[in-house]
C-alpha positions in Angstrom: -0.8 28.1 17.1 -3.4 25.7 15.4 -5.3 26.6 12.8 -8.7 25.6 13.6 -10.2 25.7 10.1 -10.5 28.4 7.7 -13.6 30.1 5.9 -13.7 29.5 1.9 -11.7 32.5 -0.6 -14.5 34.7 -2.3 -15.9 33.3 -5.3 -16.0 29.6 -3.5 -19.5 28.2 -3.0 -19.9 28.7 0.9 -21.1 26.2 3.1 -25.0 26.4 3.9 -26.1 28.5 7.2 -26.7 25.8 9.4 -22.9 24.3 8.9 -21.3 27.3 9.6 -23.7 27.9 13.2 -22.1 24.2 13.5 -18.7 25.5 13.0 -18.9 29.1 15.0 -20.5 26.7 18.5 -17.6 24.2 17.9 -15.1 26.9 17.7 -16.4 28.2 20.7 -17.0 25.2 22.9 -12.8 24.5 21.4 -11.4 27.3 22.9 -13.0 27.2 25.9 -11.4 23.5 26.6 -8.0 22.9 27.9 -5.5 21.1 25.4 -3.1 18.2 26.9 0.5 18.4 26.6 1.2 16.9 23.6 2.4 17.6 19.8 -0.7 17.7 17.5 1.6 16.3 14.4 2.1 13.3 12.6 4.8 11.5 13.2 6.9 13.2 9.9 6.0 16.6 11.8 2.7 17.8 9.5 1.0 20.0 12.0 -2.7 18.7 12.5 -6.1 21.2 12.5 -8.4 20.2 15.5 -11.2 20.1 12.7 -11.1 19.3 9.2 -13.3 20.4 6.3 -14.8 20.5 2.9 -12.5 23.8 3.1 -9.4 21.8 3.9 -10.1 19.4 0.6 -8.8 20.8 -2.5 -11.6 21.0 -5.1 -12.0 18.2 -7.0 -10.9 18.9 -10.8 -11.5 16.2 -13.3 -9.7 13.3 -12.3 -7.9 14.6 -9.1 -9.7 12.0 -6.9 -11.5 9.9 -9.4 -12.7 5.9 -8.6 -10.5 3.1 -7.7 -9.4 1.5 -11.1 -9.4 4.4 -13.1 -7.1 7.4 -13.6 -4.8 9.0 -11.4 -5.7 5.6 -9.5 -5.8 7.5 -5.7 -8.6 5.6 -5.1 -7.2 2.3 -5.6 -5.6 0.1 -8.4 -8.4 -2.1 -9.2 -12.0 -1.3 -9.8 -13.3 -4.1 -7.6 -10.7 -3.3 -4.8 -10.3 -6.6 -2.5 -13.7 -8.3 -3.6 -11.9 -9.9 -6.9 -8.8 -11.0 -4.9 -7.7 -9.6 -1.7 -3.7 -9.0 -1.1 -1.0 -11.9 -1.7 0.0 -12.6 2.4 3.6 -13.0 2.1 6.0 -14.1 4.9 9.6 -12.6 5.3 11.7 -15.7 5.5 15.3 -17.4 5.6 17.1 -18.4 7.7 20.9 -21.2 8.3 21.0 -23.2 4.8 18.5 -23.7 1.9 17.2 -26.7 3.6 16.1 -25.3 6.5 14.5 -22.5 4.7 12.3 -24.5 2.8 10.7 -26.4 5.5 9.9 -22.9 6.8 8.1 -22.1 3.1 6.4 -25.6 3.2 5.1 -24.2 6.9 3.9 -21.1 6.1 1.9 -22.6 2.4 0.6 -24.8 5.1 -0.7 -22.1 7.1 -2.5 -20.1 4.6 0.2 -18.3 3.1 0.2 -17.7 -0.9 3.3 -16.2 -1.5 6.7 -16.5 -0.9 9.2 -13.5 0.6 13.2 -15.0 0.6 15.2 -13.1 2.6 19.0 -13.8 2.1 21.7 -14.1 4.3 24.2 -10.8 4.4 27.1 -12.5 2.5 24.9 -13.5 -0.4 22.9 -9.2 0.0 26.8 -8.2 -0.4 27.3 -10.7 -3.8 30.1 -12.6 -1.2 30.5 -16.7 -1.2 29.8 -18.4 2.4 33.8 -19.2 2.0 34.9 -15.4 1.5 36.6 -14.7 4.9 34.7 -11.7 5.1 32.0 -13.9 5.5 32.6 -14.8 8.7 29.7 -15.3 11.4 27.3 -14.2 9.2 26.5 -17.2 7.3 23.0 -18.1 7.6 22.5 -15.4 10.3 20.0 -12.8 9.0 18.5 -15.1 6.2 19.3 -18.1 3.7 22.8 -18.6 2.4 22.9 -19.0 -1.7 26.4 -19.5 -3.0 25.2 -21.8 -6.3 22.7 -23.1 -8.2 22.8 -25.9 -6.1 21.4 -24.2 -3.2 18.8 -22.3 -4.9 17.9 -26.2 -5.9 17.3 -27.2 -2.1 16.1 -23.6 -1.6 13.1 -24.6 -3.5 12.6 -28.5 -3.8 9.1 -29.7 -4.3 7.8 -26.4 -4.1 6.3 -25.9 -7.8 7.9 -22.7 -9.0 5.0 -21.9 -12.0 2.2 -22.1 -9.4 3.2 -19.3 -6.4 4.9 -16.1 -6.8 8.0 -15.6 -5.2 9.5 -12.0 -4.0 13.5 -12.1 -3.8 14.9 -9.3 -1.7 18.2 -9.2 -3.5 20.1 -6.0 -4.8 23.9 -6.2 -6.4 24.0 -9.7 -6.9 20.2 -9.3 -8.7 20.8 -10.8 -11.7 22.3 -13.5 -10.5 20.0 -14.8 -8.2 17.4 -14.2 -11.0 19.2 -16.7 -13.1 19.6 -18.8 -10.3 15.9 -19.0 -10.1 15.5 -19.2 -13.9 17.4 -22.3 -14.3 15.6 -24.1 -11.3 12.4 -23.1 -12.9 13.1 -24.2 -15.9 14.6 -27.4 -14.3 10.6 -28.5 -12.8 9.7 -27.8 -16.7 8.7 -24.1 -16.0 9.1 -21.3 -19.3 10.3 -18.2 -17.6 7.2 -17.0 -19.1 5.2 -18.8 -16.3 6.8 -17.2 -13.6 5.4 -14.9 -11.7 7.2 -12.5 -8.3 9.3 -9.7 -8.2 13.0 -9.4 -7.2 13.8 -6.2 -5.5 16.9 -5.3 -7.8 16.3 -1.2 -6.6 20.3 -0.2 -6.7 19.5 3.8 -6.3 18.0 2.8 -3.0 21.6 1.1 -2.2 23.5 3.8 -2.5 20.7 5.9 -0.5 19.9 3.8 2.6 20.6 0.2 2.7 24.3 0.6 1.7 24.4 -2.9 -0.1 26.1 -2.0 -2.9 29.2 -3.5 -4.8 29.6 -2.0 -8.1 29.8 1.9 -9.1 25.9 3.8 -9.5 26.7 3.7 -13.4 27.5 -0.1 -14.3 24.7 -0.9 -11.4 22.2 0.9 -13.4 23.3 -0.9 -16.4 22.9 -4.2 -15.0 19.4 -2.9 -13.8 18.5 -1.8 -17.4 20.1 -5.0 -18.8 17.3 -7.1 -16.7 14.4 -4.7 -17.4 14.8 -5.0 -21.4 15.3 -9.7 -20.7 12.6 -9.8 -18.4 10.2 -7.9 -20.7 10.5 -10.2 -23.8 11.1 -13.3 -21.5 9.5 -12.7 -18.0 6.3 -11.2 -19.3 4.5 -12.0 -15.6 7.6 -10.6 -13.8 8.1 -7.5 -11.7 11.7 -6.8 -12.4 12.0 -3.9 -9.8 10.6 -3.3 -6.9 11.2 0.2 -5.9 11.8 0.4 -2.4 10.9 2.8 0.1 11.4 0.2 2.8 14.7 0.8 3.6 14.5 4.7 3.1 11.9 4.8 5.6 13.7 2.2 8.2 17.2 4.5 7.7 15.1 7.2 9.3 13.4 9.0 6.2 9.9 11.0 7.2 7.0 9.9 5.2 7.2 12.3 2.9 10.6 11.8 2.1 10.2 7.8 1.7 7.5 8.6 -0.7 9.5 11.6 -2.9 12.8 9.4 -2.6 10.9 6.1 -3.5 8.6 7.6 -6.6 11.5 9.7 -7.7 13.4 6.4 -8.1 10.8 5.2 -10.3 11.2 8.1 -12.4 14.7 7.6 -12.8 14.0 3.9 -14.0 12.3 4.6 -16.4 14.3 7.3 -17.7 17.1 4.6 -18.0 14.9 2.4 -19.4 13.9 4.8 -22.3 17.5 5.8 -22.9 18.0 2.1 -23.3 15.7 2.0 -26.7 12.6 1.1 -24.9 9.0 1.6 -25.6 8.0 3.1 -21.4 4.7 0.6 -21.9 6.6 -2.1 -22.8 8.7 -2.1 -19.6 6.7 -0.1 -17.0 4.1 -2.3 -16.3 6.4 -4.8 -14.4 7.9 -1.9 -12.0 6.2 -2.6 -8.6 7.3 -0.9 -5.4 7.9 -1.7 -1.8 6.7 0.9 0.8 6.8 1.2 4.6 4.0 0.6 7.1 5.0 2.8 9.7 3.0 3.4 12.9 1.2 6.6 12.0 -2.0 5.3 10.9 -3.3 8.0 9.1 -0.2 9.4 7.6 0.8 5.8 6.0 -2.7 5.8 4.2 -2.5 9.0 3.1 1.4 8.4 1.5 -0.4 5.5 -0.2 -3.1 7.4 -1.9 -0.7 10.2 -3.2 2.0 7.7 -4.3 -1.0 5.9 -7.0 -1.5 9.7 -8.0 2.1 11.1 -8.7 2.9 8.1 -10.6 0.1 7.7 -12.9 0.5 11.6 -13.8 4.0 11.4 -14.2 4.1 8.4 -16.4 1.6 9.9 -18.3 2.0 13.5 -18.9 5.6 13.4 -18.6 6.8 10.2 -19.7 4.0 9.8 -22.3 2.6 6.2 -21.4 -0.2 5.4 -23.6 -1.1 1.6 -21.5 -2.7 2.7 -17.9 -1.4 -0.6 -16.1 1.8 1.4 -16.8 0.3 4.3 -14.8 -1.5 2.0 -12.2 1.3 1.6 -9.1 0.9 -1.8 -7.9 3.2 -2.1 -4.5 4.3 -4.6 -1.4 4.4 -3.1 2.2 6.0 -4.3 5.1 5.0 -3.3 8.4 7.5 -0.9 9.9 10.8 -2.8 11.8 11.9 0.0 13.5 8.6 0.3 14.9 9.3 -3.0 16.9 11.0 -2.7 20.5 13.1 -4.8 22.8 10.9 -4.3 25.7 7.6 -5.4 26.3 8.1 -7.3 23.1 3.7 -8.2 22.8 3.4 -4.4 22.2 5.0 -5.3 19.0 1.9 -7.1 17.8 -0.3 -4.4 18.3 1.8 -2.1 16.6 2.0 -4.6 13.4 -1.9 -5.3 13.3 -2.6 -1.6 12.9 0.4 -0.9 10.4 -0.8 -3.4 8.5 -4.4 -2.5 8.9 -3.3 0.6 7.5 -1.2 -1.0 4.2 -4.8 -2.3 3.7 -6.7 0.7 3.7 -4.3 2.1 1.6 -4.8 0.0 -0.8 -1.6 -2.5 -0.9 -1.1 -5.4 -3.4 0.8 -7.6 -1.1 1.4 -7.3 2.9 4.0 -8.5 5.0 3.5 -8.3 8.7 6.4 -8.6 11.1 6.9 -11.1 13.6 7.0 -9.6 17.3 10.6 -11.3 18.4 12.4 -9.7 15.1 13.5 -7.0 17.0 15.5 -9.7 18.9 16.2 -12.4 16.2 14.6 -14.0 13.3 10.8 -14.8 14.2 10.2 -18.6 15.5 7.1 -20.1 13.8 5.1 -19.0 17.1 5.6 -15.7 16.1 5.1 -15.9 12.5 1.9 -17.7 13.0 0.6 -14.9 14.8 2.0 -12.3 11.9 0.6 -14.2 9.2 -2.8 -14.6 11.8 -2.9 -11.2 12.1 -3.3 -10.4 8.5 -6.2 -13.7 8.4 -7.8 -11.6 10.7 -7.6 -8.0 9.2 -9.2 -10.1 6.0 -11.9 -12.2 7.1 -13.0 -10.7 10.1 -13.0 -7.1 10.7 -15.0 -5.9 7.1 -12.3 -3.3 5.5 -11.6 -5.5 2.5 -15.4 -5.1 1.6 -15.6 -1.8 0.0 -13.0 0.2 -2.0 -11.1 3.0 -1.0 -14.0 3.1 2.2 -11.6 6.4 3.9 -11.9 7.8 0.8 -13.8 11.7 0.9 -12.7 11.7 4.4 -11.9 15.5 4.8 -8.6 14.3 6.8 -7.4 12.0 4.5 -7.9 13.6 1.4 -6.7 16.8 3.0 -3.3 14.6 4.3 -3.1 13.0 0.8 -2.6 16.6 -1.1 -0.3 17.8 1.4 1.9 14.2 1.2 1.8 15.0 -2.6 2.9 18.5 -2.3 5.6 17.6 -0.2 6.9 15.1 -2.7 6.4 17.3 -5.7 8.9 20.1 -3.9 11.5 17.0 -3.1 11.0 16.4 -7.6 11.7 19.5 -8.6 15.2 19.7 -6.2 16.0 16.4 -8.1 14.9 17.4 -11.1 17.3 20.8 -11.3 20.5 18.5 -10.2 19.7 16.4 -12.9 19.5 19.4 -15.3 15.7 18.3 -16.3 16.5 14.4 -15.8 15.2 12.5 -12.7 17.6 10.0 -13.4 20.9 12.1 -13.5 19.1 13.7 -10.7 19.2 11.0 -8.4 22.4 10.2 -9.4 23.8 13.5 -8.7 22.2 13.3 -5.4 23.8 10.1 -4.2 26.8 11.2 -5.4 26.8 14.6 -3.4 25.1 13.1 -0.5 21.6 14.8 -1.1 19.2 12.3 0.0 21.5 10.9 2.8 21.8 14.3 4.4 17.9 14.4 4.6 17.3 11.1 6.0 20.4 11.9 8.6 18.6 15.3 10.1 15.0 13.7 9.7 16.7 10.6 11.8 17.7 13.0 14.4 14.7 15.2 14.4 12.5 12.2 15.3 15.0 10.9 17.9 15.7 14.2 19.6 11.6 14.1 20.1 11.9 10.6 22.1 14.6 11.8 24.0 12.7 14.7 24.9 9.7 12.8 25.7 7.8 15.0 22.8 7.0 11.5 21.0 5.9 8.5 23.0 6.8 5.1 22.5 4.8 2.1 24.6 7.1 0.5 27.3 10.3 2.5 26.3 10.2 6.6 27.4 6.7 5.8 28.9 4.9 2.9 31.1 8.0 0.9 31.1 8.6 -2.3 33.7 11.8 -3.2 35.2 11.0 -7.2 34.8 13.8 -8.4 31.9 12.0 -9.8 28.8 12.3 -13.3 28.7 11.1 -14.7 25.1 12.0 -18.3 22.9 13.9 -17.0 20.5 15.7 -19.0 17.2 19.2 -19.4 17.3 21.1 -20.3 14.5 24.1 -22.1 15.2 27.8 -21.8 13.9 27.2 -25.6 12.6 25.1 -23.6 9.8 28.4 -22.1 8.7 30.4 -25.4 8.7 28.0 -27.0 6.8 27.4 -24.5 4.5 30.9 -24.0 3.5 31.8 -27.8 3.4 28.8 -28.2 0.6 30.3 -25.1 -1.3 33.7 -27.0 -1.5 32.2 -30.1 -2.9 30.3 -28.1 -5.7 33.4 -26.6 -6.8 35.0 -29.9 -6.2 32.5 -31.7 -8.3 32.0 -29.3 -11.0 33.7 -28.5 -14.4 35.8 -25.6 -13.9 36.5 -25.7 -17.5 33.2 -24.7 -18.4 33.5 -21.8 -15.1 36.3 -20.0 -16.2 35.1 -19.7 -19.7 31.6 -18.9 -18.8 33.1 -16.2 -16.9 35.2 -15.3 -19.4 32.6 -14.3 -22.0 30.3 -12.5 -18.8 33.8 -10.2 -18.9 33.6 -9.9 -22.7 29.5 -8.9 -22.3 30.4 -6.5 -19.9 32.6 -5.0 -22.3 30.2 -4.8 -24.7 26.6 -3.4 -25.2 24.9 -6.8 -25.6 22.2 -8.0 -22.8 24.5 -9.5 -19.5 21.3 -11.5 -18.8 22.5 -15.1 -20.8 25.7 -15.2 -20.1 24.9 -14.6 -16.8 22.5 -17.3 -17.1 25.2 -19.1 -18.4 27.2 -19.2 -15.6 25.1 -19.9 -13.0 24.3 -23.3 -15.1 28.0 -24.6 -14.8 27.9 -23.4 -11.2 29.6 -20.6 -11.3 29.3 -19.1 -7.6 27.1 -16.1 -6.4 31.0 -14.3 -5.8 32.5 -15.3 -9.3 30.1 -14.0 -11.0 30.0 -10.8 -8.5 33.9 -10.7 -9.1 34.3 -11.1 -13.0 31.6 -8.1 -13.7 34.1 -6.2 -10.8 37.0 -6.9 -13.4 35.0 -4.9 -15.8 32.7 -2.5 -13.5 35.1 -1.6 -10.6 33.6 -1.7 -7.0 32.3 0.9 -5.0 33.5 3.4 -2.2 31.0 5.6 -0.7 32.7 9.2 0.4 31.5 10.2 3.9 28.4 12.5 3.9 29.7 15.5 6.3 
């Protein structure tokens, strides 16, 4: 039975008599109503009351809600909201060769995009070269193929890297791709200190959800912390990790699990940096986050608000941060890929608009909107244009960017924010216990014993069961379907792309100084065996035109390769 509302406990100030009369009249009318057959709960299964009042909101203790731009940042990272600066409008893009993707980037910038977001193909994501036998059929298919520094030069040809921000979605080979980016920028005349952007570099999430790992977890954390340390000294404008809940959610997690596992991974990276001898305020301001924007509108908004509050409190109280920037969570949002449907793909435009609006009302710093045809293939230019226009309509026509945290103070939103926080803290307790008082050790233990994987698998099964039983309606799929086949003009990546990429890689290998490549890889192996930072020798290797696969293999000679134990 759904609880309608509860009266305040003894000792708490009662609402005035008029309000009590109104609530009683409402309860009477509600009780006489015939309810439709529906599950009144969030997408994640949180039961919802029929009405929320001030009694459902946690008393506003000092700092519990606050104001935008101040601790605990529940209401936003910046005091001015979007009045000073709108969110960065990114479109995740990459396909085929570096030349083709370069053309798409210039198209996006011409359409009003103000940041680039690089999608790499599967071989690159897995740390393999385009001529690796295991890359066959995948080169350039789901992103751009980048094998050497020559590809990175072509990817950003004519795009001044010191004047834009770039986000790169890459994890196991993240250090290599960052080194290539730095090298290309230097050739353009920009120093590392001038570069702004983000590299995902979230290895814990890979073991939990996305599975694009290469080395075992603990050596991977060594590489991550080396990048944190190097960027703290050399690239003060660069976000060294985008702690990513997006892929955790896409794997089937609930909103609360996405929140808990993502922010918990953030705590683990903080502990890793501190164990490496770094002061928390020297690197925490450059940690960023990447969240999913799913279709349950208010639940998503509550998730973002709870995330900021949790991060601020833990950084201050547990990790001793003094700099407000360390406590300020900044995050990128992408609309939910798994919410897109192959059936009636035009409906995906509506879904994406609603999800993007949730991200904006939740206070995101940058946003990517999915294209309606991405459930079939990489998006066409027309679909991409609609996606970026969706952001521009939200920004310039709806008025939602005029006020910071416009839903702040909503009884429902505040109650849901508190519930998100409560569920996340329950998970933090479990992870902390697994790590004997360490969130880092708990995260590693949870990966190794399959805790996170089981939690996500159970949540995914529960959701699919609701869909299959018709308790969760997906428009055009299990209700309001049509029989006519869908017809869409799709972007197709020809096999010739793979042939051309392999040919170019062969030419680079033939023309380079092989002795210099071999020497740079030997130095990299020796550095990996020591405690020295890995970024300088990786930079030397990519400048010598060592390939992504060669650098990864050299590190694997020291660190080994990871094979996951099945979760049962």
